[in-house]
KEVEX-77957 format. One record per residue (C-alpha): residue number from 1; residue in one letter; x, y, z. Coordinates in steps of 0.25 Angstrom, whole numbers. Example, Ala and Ser with C-alpha at 12.3 -4.5 7.8 and 13.67 -1.06 7.14 Angstrom:
! residues 2
[1,"A",[49,-18,31]]
[2,"S",[55,-4,29]]
***
This chain:
! residues 724
[1,"M",[-179,-62,-46]]
[2,"T",[-171,-65,-58]]
[3,"A",[-156,-64,-59]]
[4,"A",[-149,-58,-70]]
[5,"V",[-140,-67,-78]]
[6,"A",[-128,-61,-86]]
[7,"F",[-124,-69,-98]]
[8,"R",[-110,-68,-104]]
[9,"Q",[-109,-61,-117]]
[10,"P",[-100,-66,-128]]
[11,"L",[-86,-59,-128]]
[12,"L",[-87,-54,-142]]
[13,"P",[-99,-49,-149]]
[14,"A",[-103,-55,-162]]
[15,"A",[-103,-43,-170]]
[16,"S",[-99,-28,-168]]
[17,"P",[-108,-17,-174]]
[18,"P",[-102,-7,-183]]
[19,"R",[-96,6,-176]]
[20,"P",[-107,17,-175]]
[21,"T",[-105,31,-177]]
[22,"P",[-102,39,-165]]
[23,"G",[-114,47,-160]]
[24,"L",[-122,50,-147]]
[25,"S",[-122,38,-137]]
[26,"S",[-126,37,-123]]
[27,"Q",[-122,22,-122]]
[28,"R",[-112,17,-113]]
[29,"S",[-102,7,-117]]
[30,"N",[-90,0,-111]]
[31,"E",[-75,3,-113]]
[32,"S",[-68,-1,-126]]
[33,"L",[-54,-6,-129]]
[34,"S",[-54,0,-143]]
[35,"S",[-42,8,-146]]
[36,"E",[-44,10,-160]]
[37,"S",[-52,23,-162]]
[38,"R",[-59,27,-175]]
[39,"P",[-50,26,-187]]
[40,"M",[-45,39,-192]]
[41,"Q",[-48,43,-207]]
[42,"A",[-37,49,-215]]
[43,"T",[-40,60,-225]]
[44,"N",[-30,68,-233]]
[45,"G",[-19,62,-224]]
[46,"K",[-25,68,-211]]
[47,"N",[-33,61,-200]]
[48,"T",[-47,66,-200]]
[49,"R",[-58,63,-190]]
[50,"G",[-73,63,-193]]
[51,"R",[-85,64,-184]]
[52,"K",[-84,49,-183]]
[53,"E",[-70,49,-178]]
[54,"R",[-70,61,-169]]
[55,"P",[-71,59,-154]]
[56,"C",[-84,60,-146]]
[57,"D",[-87,73,-138]]
[58,"A",[-83,67,-125]]
[59,"C",[-70,62,-130]]
[60,"R",[-67,75,-137]]
[61,"R",[-69,82,-124]]
[62,"K",[-60,73,-116]]
[63,"K",[-50,73,-127]]
[64,"S",[-49,58,-127]]
[65,"K",[-49,48,-138]]
[66,"C",[-63,44,-143]]
[67,"V",[-64,29,-146]]
[68,"M",[-77,23,-151]]
[69,"N",[-83,10,-146]]
[70,"E",[-81,1,-159]]
[71,"G",[-94,-5,-163]]
[72,"Q",[-100,-4,-149]]
[73,"T",[-107,9,-147]]
[74,"N",[-107,23,-153]]
[75,"A",[-100,29,-141]]
[76,"C",[-85,30,-139]]
[77,"V",[-77,23,-128]]
[78,"A",[-76,34,-119]]
[79,"C",[-91,38,-119]]
[80,"S",[-95,24,-118]]
[81,"T",[-86,22,-105]]
[82,"H",[-91,35,-99]]
[83,"G",[-106,33,-102]]
[84,"Q",[-107,46,-110]]
[85,"Q",[-113,50,-123]]
[86,"C",[-103,49,-135]]
[87,"T",[-106,61,-144]]
[88,"F",[-100,68,-156]]
[89,"L",[-107,82,-155]]
[90,"E",[-96,91,-151]]
[91,"D",[-87,98,-161]]
[92,"P",[-72,96,-159]]
[93,"R",[-65,107,-150]]
[94,"P",[-56,117,-157]]
[95,"R",[-42,113,-155]]
[96,"K",[-32,122,-148]]
[97,"R",[-22,127,-157]]
[98,"R",[-8,124,-152]]
[99,"L",[3,135,-151]]
[100,"D",[14,134,-161]]
[101,"S",[24,132,-149]]
[102,"E",[17,119,-145]]
[103,"G",[23,107,-151]]
[104,"K",[16,96,-158]]
[105,"D",[18,82,-154]]
[106,"P",[28,76,-165]]
[107,"N",[24,62,-161]]
[108,"L",[9,64,-163]]
[109,"G",[9,60,-178]]
[110,"K",[18,48,-175]]
[111,"R",[9,43,-165]]
[112,"R",[-3,45,-174]]
[113,"S",[4,38,-186]]
[114,"T",[8,26,-177]]
[115,"M",[-6,24,-172]]
[116,"E",[-11,24,-186]]
[117,"M",[0,14,-190]]
[118,"Q",[-3,5,-178]]
[119,"S",[-18,5,-182]]
[120,"Q",[-15,1,-196]]
[121,"N",[-5,-10,-192]]
[122,"N",[-14,-17,-183]]
[123,"P",[-23,-26,-192]]
[124,"Q",[-27,-35,-181]]
[125,"G",[-34,-24,-173]]
[126,"A",[-26,-27,-160]]
[127,"V",[-31,-15,-153]]
[128,"K",[-27,-10,-140]]
[129,"I",[-32,-12,-126]]
[130,"K",[-33,3,-125]]
[131,"R",[-29,15,-132]]
[132,"E",[-14,18,-132]]
[133,"E",[-11,31,-126]]
[134,"S",[2,39,-125]]
[135,"G",[6,43,-111]]
[136,"G",[11,56,-115]]
[137,"S",[-1,66,-113]]
[138,"N",[-11,68,-102]]
[139,"G",[-22,67,-112]]
[140,"S",[-17,53,-117]]
[141,"R",[-16,48,-103]]
[142,"S",[-30,53,-100]]
[143,"E",[-35,46,-112]]
[144,"A",[-28,34,-107]]
[145,"A",[-35,35,-94]]
[146,"N",[-48,34,-102]]
[147,"S",[-43,22,-111]]
[148,"W",[-41,13,-99]]
[149,"H",[-56,12,-97]]
[150,"Y",[-57,5,-110]]
[151,"Q",[-55,-10,-108]]
[152,"G",[-60,-23,-112]]
[153,"S",[-62,-37,-108]]
[154,"H",[-50,-47,-110]]
[155,"I",[-54,-59,-118]]
[156,"G",[-51,-72,-111]]
[157,"Y",[-43,-83,-118]]
[158,"T",[-54,-94,-116]]
[159,"T",[-67,-86,-119]]
[160,"E",[-76,-88,-131]]
[161,"L",[-69,-77,-138]]
[162,"D",[-54,-82,-141]]
[163,"P",[-44,-71,-141]]
[164,"L",[-37,-77,-153]]
[165,"L",[-49,-73,-162]]
[166,"F",[-44,-58,-160]]
[167,"E",[-31,-62,-166]]
[168,"V",[-37,-65,-180]]
[169,"S",[-46,-53,-179]]
[170,"R",[-41,-43,-190]]
[171,"T",[-48,-31,-184]]
[172,"G",[-50,-26,-170]]
[173,"G",[-64,-28,-167]]
[174,"P",[-73,-19,-159]]
[175,"S",[-75,-29,-147]]
[176,"Y",[-61,-33,-144]]
[177,"Q",[-47,-28,-142]]
[178,"K",[-34,-35,-142]]
[179,"S",[-23,-32,-132]]
[180,"D",[-12,-42,-138]]
[181,"A",[-12,-55,-145]]
[182,"R",[-18,-63,-134]]
[183,"N",[-28,-54,-127]]
[184,"A",[-40,-47,-132]]
[185,"F",[-51,-38,-125]]
[186,"L",[-66,-36,-128]]
[187,"I",[-71,-22,-128]]
[188,"H",[-82,-21,-118]]
[189,"Q",[-96,-22,-124]]
[190,"P",[-105,-9,-122]]
[191,"G",[-117,-8,-113]]
[192,"V",[-110,-11,-100]]
[193,"V",[-110,2,-91]]
[194,"R",[-98,3,-82]]
[195,"Y",[-103,14,-72]]
[196,"P",[-118,17,-69]]
[197,"E",[-116,32,-71]]
[198,"S",[-107,40,-81]]
[199,"Q",[-93,42,-77]]
[200,"M",[-93,57,-75]]
[201,"N",[-105,55,-65]]
[202,"L",[-98,44,-57]]
[203,"I",[-85,53,-57]]
[204,"Q",[-93,64,-51]]
[205,"S",[-99,56,-41]]
[206,"I",[-86,50,-36]]
[207,"E",[-80,64,-35]]
[208,"K",[-92,69,-26]]
[209,"L",[-89,58,-16]]
[210,"V",[-74,62,-15]]
[211,"G",[-77,77,-15]]
[212,"P",[-65,86,-17]]
[213,"H",[-55,76,-12]]
[214,"G",[-54,68,-26]]
[215,"P",[-40,74,-29]]
[216,"S",[-35,71,-15]]
[217,"L",[-40,57,-16]]
[218,"I",[-33,55,-30]]
[219,"Q",[-20,61,-24]]
[220,"H",[-20,51,-13]]
[221,"F",[-24,40,-22]]
[222,"R",[-12,42,-30]]
[223,"A",[-3,39,-18]]
[224,"I",[-11,25,-18]]
[225,"N",[-9,23,-32]]
[226,"R",[6,23,-31]]
[227,"S",[5,10,-23]]
[228,"L",[-7,4,-31]]
[229,"P",[-3,10,-45]]
[230,"I",[-16,7,-53]]
[231,"I",[-21,20,-57]]
[232,"E",[-15,27,-69]]
[233,"D",[-10,41,-68]]
[234,"T",[-21,46,-79]]
[235,"F",[-32,44,-69]]
[236,"F",[-26,54,-59]]
[237,"E",[-23,64,-71]]
[238,"A",[-38,62,-75]]
[239,"H",[-43,65,-61]]
[240,"K",[-34,77,-59]]
[241,"S",[-38,83,-72]]
[242,"R",[-53,80,-69]]
[243,"Q",[-55,71,-81]]
[244,"R",[-66,63,-74]]
[245,"N",[-70,56,-87]]
[246,"C",[-56,49,-87]]
[247,"L",[-59,43,-73]]
[248,"D",[-66,30,-70]]
[249,"P",[-76,31,-59]]
[250,"A",[-73,18,-52]]
[251,"L",[-58,21,-52]]
[252,"L",[-60,35,-47]]
[253,"S",[-69,31,-36]]
[254,"S",[-60,20,-32]]
[255,"I",[-48,29,-31]]
[256,"Y",[-56,39,-22]]
[257,"V",[-60,27,-13]]
[258,"V",[-46,22,-11]]
[259,"A",[-40,36,-9]]
[260,"A",[-50,40,0]]
[261,"A",[-50,28,9]]
[262,"S",[-34,28,10]]
[263,"G",[-32,43,10]]
[264,"A",[-41,46,22]]
[265,"H",[-29,49,31]]
[266,"E",[-23,59,21]]
[267,"M",[-36,67,20]]
[268,"E",[-42,76,31]]
[269,"Y",[-54,68,37]]
[270,"A",[-64,79,33]]
[271,"K",[-60,78,19]]
[272,"W",[-59,63,19]]
[273,"Q",[-74,63,25]]
[274,"Q",[-78,70,12]]
[275,"V",[-75,58,3]]
[276,"D",[-87,49,3]]
[277,"L",[-78,36,3]]
[278,"D",[-90,26,6]]
[279,"N",[-98,31,-6]]
[280,"L",[-85,33,-14]]
[281,"E",[-81,18,-12]]
[282,"E",[-95,13,-15]]
[283,"M",[-95,21,-28]]
[284,"A",[-82,15,-31]]
[285,"F",[-86,1,-30]]
[286,"R",[-99,3,-37]]
[287,"L",[-91,9,-49]]
[288,"L",[-81,-2,-49]]
[289,"E",[-92,-12,-49]]
[290,"S",[-98,-6,-61]]
[291,"S",[-85,-5,-69]]
[292,"L",[-81,-19,-66]]
[293,"V",[-92,-23,-76]]
[294,"N",[-83,-18,-87]]
[295,"P",[-70,-16,-81]]
[296,"T",[-59,-7,-85]]
[297,"L",[-45,-4,-79]]
[298,"P",[-51,7,-70]]
[299,"T",[-60,-3,-65]]
[300,"I",[-48,-12,-60]]
[301,"Q",[-42,1,-55]]
[302,"A",[-54,4,-47]]
[303,"G",[-55,-10,-41]]
[304,"L",[-41,-11,-37]]
[305,"L",[-42,2,-29]]
[306,"L",[-55,-2,-22]]
[307,"M",[-48,-15,-18]]
[308,"Q",[-39,-6,-9]]
[309,"R",[-51,-3,0]]
[310,"S",[-48,-11,12]]
[311,"D",[-63,-13,16]]
[312,"I",[-68,-20,4]]
[313,"D",[-68,-35,1]]
[314,"T",[-59,-36,-11]]
[315,"K",[-60,-50,-15]]
[316,"F",[-73,-48,-24]]
[317,"L",[-68,-35,-30]]
[318,"N",[-54,-42,-33]]
[319,"T",[-62,-52,-41]]
[320,"Q",[-69,-42,-49]]
[321,"L",[-56,-34,-52]]
[322,"V",[-49,-47,-56]]
[323,"G",[-60,-50,-66]]
[324,"A",[-60,-36,-71]]
[325,"A",[-45,-37,-73]]
[326,"F",[-46,-49,-81]]
[327,"E",[-56,-43,-90]]
[328,"L",[-46,-31,-93]]
[329,"G",[-35,-41,-95]]
[330,"L",[-26,-35,-83]]
[331,"H",[-21,-50,-81]]
[332,"L",[-15,-50,-95]]
[333,"D",[-1,-45,-99]]
[334,"C",[-3,-32,-106]]
[335,"S",[11,-29,-110]]
[336,"S",[9,-32,-124]]
[337,"W",[-5,-25,-125]]
[338,"T",[-6,-12,-134]]
[339,"I",[-9,-3,-122]]
[340,"S",[-1,9,-117]]
[341,"P",[10,6,-107]]
[342,"F",[1,16,-98]]
[343,"E",[-10,6,-98]]
[344,"R",[-1,-6,-98]]
[345,"G",[5,-2,-84]]
[346,"L",[-9,1,-79]]
[347,"R",[-14,-13,-83]]
[348,"K",[-2,-20,-76]]
[349,"R",[-3,-12,-63]]
[350,"L",[-18,-15,-62]]
[351,"A",[-16,-29,-65]]
[352,"W",[-5,-31,-54]]
[353,"A",[-14,-23,-45]]
[354,"L",[-25,-32,-47]]
[355,"Y",[-16,-44,-46]]
[356,"M",[-12,-39,-32]]
[357,"E",[-27,-37,-28]]
[358,"D",[-30,-51,-32]]
[359,"Q",[-19,-58,-25]]
[360,"W",[-20,-50,-12]]
[361,"C",[-36,-52,-12]]
[362,"S",[-32,-67,-13]]
[363,"L",[-24,-66,0]]
[364,"V",[-33,-57,8]]
[365,"H",[-46,-64,4]]
[366,"G",[-40,-78,4]]
[367,"R",[-46,-80,-10]]
[368,"P",[-39,-86,-23]]
[369,"S",[-33,-75,-32]]
[370,"L",[-40,-72,-45]]
[371,"I",[-27,-69,-53]]
[372,"S",[-18,-80,-56]]
[373,"K",[-4,-80,-60]]
[374,"A",[-7,-89,-72]]
[375,"N",[-17,-78,-78]]
[376,"W",[-9,-66,-74]]
[377,"A",[0,-61,-86]]
[378,"V",[2,-46,-81]]
[379,"R",[17,-43,-81]]
[380,"D",[25,-37,-69]]
[381,"L",[24,-22,-67]]
[382,"V",[36,-14,-72]]
[383,"E",[40,0,-70]]
[384,"E",[33,4,-83]]
[385,"D",[20,0,-78]]
[386,"F",[20,12,-68]]
[387,"E",[26,23,-77]]
[388,"A",[12,29,-79]]
[389,"L",[10,32,-64]]
[390,"D",[22,42,-62]]
[391,"R",[21,49,-76]]
[392,"Y",[15,62,-70]]
[393,"E",[21,61,-56]]
[394,"E",[32,72,-55]]
[395,"E",[36,72,-40]]
[396,"K",[47,64,-36]]
[397,"D",[41,59,-23]]
[398,"T",[29,54,-30]]
[399,"L",[37,47,-41]]
[400,"E",[44,40,-30]]
[401,"D",[31,36,-23]]
[402,"L",[26,31,-36]]
[403,"K",[38,22,-38]]
[404,"R",[37,16,-24]]
[405,"G",[22,14,-26]]
[406,"R",[24,6,-39]]
[407,"E",[35,-2,-34]]
[408,"C",[26,-5,-22]]
[409,"F",[15,-10,-31]]
[410,"R",[25,-18,-39]]
[411,"Q",[30,-25,-26]]
[412,"M",[16,-27,-22]]
[413,"V",[13,-34,-35]]
[414,"A",[26,-43,-33]]
[415,"L",[22,-46,-18]]
[416,"T",[8,-50,-23]]
[417,"E",[13,-60,-33]]
[418,"I",[21,-67,-21]]
[419,"L",[8,-67,-13]]
[420,"S",[1,-73,-25]]
[421,"S",[11,-84,-25]]
[422,"I",[9,-87,-11]]
[423,"L",[-6,-88,-13]]
[424,"E",[-5,-97,-25]]
[425,"T",[5,-106,-19]]
[426,"L",[1,-107,-4]]
[427,"Y",[-14,-103,-4]]
[428,"T",[-21,-110,-15]]
[429,"Q",[-30,-121,-12]]
[430,"R",[-22,-131,-20]]
[431,"A",[-9,-127,-12]]
[432,"M",[-16,-128,1]]
[433,"Q",[-21,-142,-2]]
[434,"E",[-7,-146,-6]]
[435,"F",[-2,-141,8]]
[436,"D",[-12,-148,15]]
[437,"A",[-9,-161,7]]
[438,"A",[5,-160,11]]
[439,"G",[2,-163,26]]
[440,"E",[14,-161,35]]
[441,"N",[22,-156,23]]
[442,"G",[12,-145,20]]
[443,"T",[21,-134,27]]
[444,"R",[33,-138,19]]
[445,"L",[25,-138,6]]
[446,"V",[20,-124,10]]
[447,"L",[34,-119,13]]
[448,"A",[39,-125,0]]
[449,"Q",[29,-117,-8]]
[450,"A",[31,-104,1]]
[451,"K",[46,-104,0]]
[452,"P",[47,-98,-14]]
[453,"I",[37,-88,-11]]
[454,"Q",[44,-84,1]]
[455,"V",[57,-81,-6]]
[456,"T",[49,-73,-17]]
[457,"L",[43,-65,-6]]
[458,"K",[57,-62,1]]
[459,"E",[62,-58,-12]]
[460,"W",[51,-48,-14]]
[461,"F",[53,-42,-1]]
[462,"T",[69,-41,-3]]
[463,"R",[67,-34,-16]]
[464,"L",[57,-24,-11]]
[465,"P",[62,-10,-15]]
[466,"K",[68,-2,-3]]
[467,"D",[57,9,-6]]
[468,"L",[46,-1,-2]]
[469,"K",[53,-6,11]]
[470,"M",[46,-3,24]]
[471,"D",[59,2,31]]
[472,"N",[61,12,20]]
[473,"G",[57,26,25]]
[474,"Q",[55,31,11]]
[475,"A",[45,20,7]]
[476,"P",[31,24,4]]
[477,"A",[21,21,15]]
[478,"T",[12,13,5]]
[479,"I",[22,1,5]]
[480,"G",[15,-4,18]]
[481,"H",[5,-13,10]]
[482,"L",[17,-19,2]]
[483,"H",[24,-24,15]]
[484,"L",[11,-28,21]]
[485,"A",[8,-37,9]]
[486,"Y",[22,-43,10]]
[487,"F",[19,-47,24]]
[488,"A",[6,-52,20]]
[489,"T",[12,-61,9]]
[490,"E",[22,-67,19]]
[491,"I",[11,-70,29]]
[492,"T",[3,-77,18]]
[493,"L",[15,-85,15]]
[494,"H",[17,-89,30]]
[495,"R",[2,-91,33]]
[496,"C",[2,-103,24]]
[497,"I",[15,-109,30]]
[498,"I",[9,-107,44]]
[499,"R",[-4,-114,41]]
[500,"S",[3,-126,35]]
[501,"L",[10,-129,48]]
[502,"S",[3,-140,56]]
[503,"S",[-2,-138,70]]
[504,"T",[6,-150,74]]
[505,"P",[19,-149,66]]
[506,"T",[28,-160,63]]
[507,"D",[39,-151,60]]
[508,"V",[40,-141,71]]
[509,"Y",[52,-134,65]]
[510,"L",[46,-131,52]]
[511,"T",[34,-125,59]]
[512,"H",[43,-117,68]]
[513,"V",[50,-111,56]]
[514,"C",[37,-108,48]]
[515,"R",[31,-101,60]]
[516,"S",[44,-93,63]]
[517,"A",[43,-88,49]]
[518,"A",[29,-84,50]]
[519,"K",[31,-77,63]]
[520,"A",[42,-69,57]]
[521,"R",[32,-64,46]]
[522,"L",[21,-61,56]]
[523,"I",[30,-52,65]]
[524,"S",[36,-45,52]]
[525,"A",[22,-42,47]]
[526,"M",[18,-36,61]]
[527,"E",[30,-28,62]]
[528,"F",[28,-22,48]]
[529,"V",[14,-18,53]]
[530,"N",[20,-11,65]]
[531,"R",[30,-3,56]]
[532,"L",[19,3,48]]
[533,"R",[19,18,49]]
[534,"P",[7,27,48]]
[535,"N",[10,31,34]]
[536,"H",[10,16,30]]
[537,"L",[-3,14,36]]
[538,"T",[-10,26,29]]
[539,"S",[-4,23,15]]
[540,"F",[-10,14,5]]
[541,"W",[-12,-1,8]]
[542,"Y",[-15,-11,-2]]
[543,"F",[-29,-18,0]]
[544,"P",[-24,-31,6]]
[545,"S",[-16,-24,17]]
[546,"R",[-27,-24,27]]
[547,"V",[-28,-39,26]]
[548,"N",[-13,-40,25]]
[549,"F",[-12,-34,39]]
[550,"A",[-23,-44,44]]
[551,"L",[-14,-55,38]]
[552,"I",[-3,-52,48]]
[553,"A",[-13,-54,59]]
[554,"T",[-18,-67,53]]
[555,"F",[-4,-72,52]]
[556,"G",[-2,-69,66]]
[557,"S",[-15,-76,70]]
[558,"L",[-11,-88,62]]
[559,"L",[3,-89,69]]
[560,"L",[-5,-88,82]]
[561,"A",[-15,-99,79]]
[562,"T",[-4,-108,75]]
[563,"S",[6,-105,87]]
[564,"P",[12,-118,93]]
[565,"C",[12,-113,107]]
[566,"E",[6,-102,116]]
[567,"E",[18,-93,117]]
[568,"E",[18,-92,102]]
[569,"A",[3,-89,101]]
[570,"L",[5,-78,112]]
[571,"F",[16,-72,103]]
[572,"Y",[7,-71,91]]
[573,"R",[-5,-66,99]]
[574,"A",[5,-54,104]]
[575,"R",[9,-51,90]]
[576,"L",[-5,-51,85]]
[577,"S",[-9,-42,96]]
[578,"E",[2,-32,93]]
[579,"Y",[-2,-33,78]]
[580,"R",[-16,-29,81]]
[581,"W",[-11,-17,89]]
[582,"A",[-2,-12,77]]
[583,"L",[-14,-14,68]]
[584,"S",[-23,-6,77]]
[585,"V",[-13,6,78]]
[586,"S",[-11,6,63]]
[587,"A",[-26,5,60]]
[588,"K",[-27,19,64]]
[589,"S",[-20,23,51]]
[590,"A",[-25,12,43]]
[591,"G",[-39,7,45]]
[592,"F",[-38,-5,36]]
[593,"L",[-30,-11,47]]
[594,"N",[-42,-13,55]]
[595,"F",[-45,-25,46]]
[596,"A",[-32,-32,51]]
[597,"I",[-36,-29,66]]
[598,"E",[-49,-36,64]]
[599,"S",[-43,-47,57]]
[600,"L",[-33,-49,68]]
[601,"E",[-44,-49,78]]
[602,"S",[-52,-59,70]]
[603,"S",[-40,-69,69]]
[604,"T",[-35,-68,83]]
[605,"G",[-50,-69,88]]
[606,"L",[-50,-83,81]]
[607,"L",[-38,-87,90]]
[608,"K",[-45,-84,103]]
[609,"D",[-49,-98,104]]
[610,"M",[-36,-104,99]]
[611,"P",[-32,-116,108]]
[612,"S",[-21,-113,117]]
[613,"K",[-7,-116,113]]
[614,"P",[3,-124,121]]
[615,"K",[14,-117,129]]
[616,"L",[28,-119,125]]
[617,"E",[31,-127,138]]
[618,"E",[20,-136,134]]
[619,"M",[25,-139,120]]
[620,"D",[33,-151,117]]
[621,"V",[47,-146,114]]
[622,"R",[47,-155,101]]
[623,"E",[36,-146,96]]
[624,"I",[45,-134,97]]
[625,"P",[55,-132,85]]
[626,"P",[69,-127,88]]
[627,"P",[72,-113,83]]
[628,"Q",[79,-111,70]]
[629,"P",[94,-112,70]]
[630,"L",[95,-99,63]]
[631,"P",[99,-85,68]]
[632,"M",[86,-78,73]]
[633,"T",[84,-65,66]]
[634,"R",[74,-53,68]]
[635,"L",[60,-56,63]]
[636,"I",[56,-41,64]]
[637,"P",[68,-34,57]]
[638,"P",[71,-20,58]]
[639,"P",[64,-11,47]]
[640,"E",[77,-10,39]]
[641,"D",[80,-25,38]]
[642,"E",[66,-30,35]]
[643,"E",[72,-39,23]]
[644,"V",[80,-47,34]]
[645,"L",[67,-53,39]]
[646,"D",[62,-58,26]]
[647,"E",[76,-65,24]]
[648,"D",[74,-72,37]]
[649,"I",[60,-76,34]]
[650,"D",[64,-82,21]]
[651,"D",[76,-90,28]]
[652,"T",[65,-95,37]]
[653,"M",[57,-99,25]]
[654,"E",[69,-106,19]]
[655,"D",[71,-114,32]]
[656,"V",[56,-118,32]]
[657,"S",[56,-123,18]]
[658,"D",[69,-131,20]]
[659,"I",[66,-136,34]]
[660,"Q",[65,-151,37]]
[661,"S",[58,-157,48]]
[662,"M",[68,-158,60]]
[663,"P",[64,-166,73]]
[664,"I",[68,-160,86]]
[665,"P",[76,-170,94]]
[666,"I",[72,-172,108]]
[667,"P",[84,-175,117]]
[668,"Q",[83,-185,128]]
[669,"S",[90,-176,138]]
[670,"I",[88,-161,139]]
[671,"S",[100,-152,143]]
[672,"Y",[101,-137,142]]
[673,"Q",[115,-134,137]]
[674,"S",[114,-119,135]]
[675,"E",[108,-108,143]]
[676,"I",[94,-104,139]]
[677,"M",[87,-91,138]]
[678,"S",[80,-87,150]]
[679,"P",[65,-88,148]]
[680,"S",[63,-76,157]]
[681,"S",[66,-67,145]]
[682,"S",[55,-74,137]]
[683,"A",[41,-67,135]]
[684,"W",[34,-81,135]]
[685,"S",[27,-83,148]]
[686,"A",[28,-98,150]]
[687,"P",[41,-104,157]]
[688,"A",[52,-108,148]]
[689,"T",[53,-123,143]]
[690,"Y",[66,-128,138]]
[691,"G",[66,-138,126]]
[692,"P",[76,-149,123]]
[693,"Y",[83,-143,112]]
[694,"I",[97,-148,108]]
[695,"G",[108,-142,99]]
[696,"P",[107,-127,96]]
[697,"F",[93,-127,103]]
[698,"A",[98,-133,116]]
[699,"G",[94,-125,128]]
[700,"L",[82,-118,122]]
[701,"G",[69,-120,128]]
[702,"A",[56,-121,121]]
[703,"R",[53,-107,125]]
[704,"N",[66,-101,122]]
[705,"W",[65,-107,108]]
[706,"F",[52,-102,106]]
[707,"E",[56,-88,109]]
[708,"Q",[68,-89,99]]
[709,"A",[60,-95,88]]
[710,"H",[50,-83,90]]
[711,"H",[61,-73,90]]
[712,"G",[53,-63,82]]
[713,"S",[44,-60,94]]
[714,"P",[46,-48,103]]
[715,"E",[49,-58,115]]
[716,"A",[61,-64,107]]
[717,"E",[66,-49,105]]
[718,"R",[66,-46,119]]
[719,"M",[74,-59,122]]
[720,"G",[85,-55,112]]
[721,"L",[82,-66,102]]
[722,"W",[84,-57,90]]
[723,"A",[96,-60,81]]
[724,"G",[101,-54,68]]
***
């Protein structure tokens, strides 16, 4: 059995054949970036078009611009893309005569003259990434939907074809296109088939799998698109007007898959059963795999949507999508490219959506991220990047939902950048080697690295718009994944701190402060899950959400495994048991929570054989740190004061980062100067043991201190230990 070996071809062919005359063609070709169509011949001051310059039959029927593949094939770009014959047999259709009352566009002549002047004043041939389209008419927007299929491959700066060579080129060659002074793109070579069948046949096969529920699925997906705005409005317009030739098969099937999987609760069960979801999903992945050979922007869109499926392994798909995005130049700054603002906004939204996918894949799979900040030049999202999404929305409520959705998307991007800083600062191999090499000072080194990130995270939460607060009754139900991602980010920060603590700490007070801050985050995250309502659970959840729910349980198991005493271990066991019950109740409305339940059972199962912890009365009092000399505050705030919690935790982090080792003095004689709290009010089962604390801690027993230091527990609440 012989294995096929693929050889890398040169980036640029040695020579380009002359452009053939249009005629019949059954050959398939790939997308072209060419934006310069056939030159217009001037005769007697009028623009005339001969047979050579007229559109092909297919483009004439679609009323779209016909662009020939320069020097590659005798078929136009659209026919090559759709795998159909490019013919010039039909006569032009008679034009409908306008009524005298219908006005003419006074700017038409100006636009045409401007285009001709731009063509004459461009001696270097710096052609566009795609055709510039005006955003005014439906026709131009439909044409723009087709033009996004025509992409090329970005030429790297270290390949055998130096981009500087294109600077000295006097004409725009048929095999490359320039986007700006630095970047150039190669036109895809012909001969590569994107799909195994024609586009129309694939669209018909997809529609058969969804039956008559295609429009309702599209309508449901539009609500999802508000939180993940990666699909342009022209796609929905083309689907509504049944312009199937404008729809990418991989993208259409992916939209149906995501909408059917997440919208089952909104459809009648009998109707939902009519959607063949299994075959539809299989077809979507098959089409995506085919399109990745020669990727386009719809390829990235389809891949990002299929990443939202909660039951797939996303790390391999993420690797393919990142590679395809590099081919399309999505990691570059397109602000100076000669493309329309409509596509510029789409490219930026797709780029940041892919950036989020990559960083969260790095978290949930424990793998290095593929996108580095050093090679990421995409500018931050601005309001203009979303203008195309609400151009055809008229209802006020829908416009408000769109604004909240885009703001949620932007906040998720900002939170992901903070997560990226955590992963690059605390979880790289080099960082962990430095922490290990620091020995007993490893925790302090971790805290020094974590403090600036903690401050940034606090500022992010403080600046969160009111419309995106969980305590706001008017907030959309889709913000659940944003707040869950926030807790997952904080847990990721505290996990590194807890793991750096030694099992035999030399600075018990430092250990106490670190564990208290971690415990506060765990309780807050669990309280957040308890506050989720059914409308939250049945809404859109970003793809890492199922793992983020599991990370809360993992963090609780970590604190359980590292508990210094039996009483603290019992406390975390009780909290994990409560969390499992909350997940099992919520899983009835959100099936993806079953993954978190299974993960919780796996982690707690590993702790069944955990060595027993010493009881409080068995511990040396010198191992028990004194409580913080600070007013105790609520660790589970009321919904309207959620910001107070993060301020308190940030203060705790400040204490942790500035703390110095403080030995606990052991007096020679023990006297109890103050009245102590009765141990009968405690929930701990063991008898009270009083420790030899002096000063402000005089009279506090080891057990009484433990209960005050863990004032976030329900036991402390019953004892009246709340303050503030």
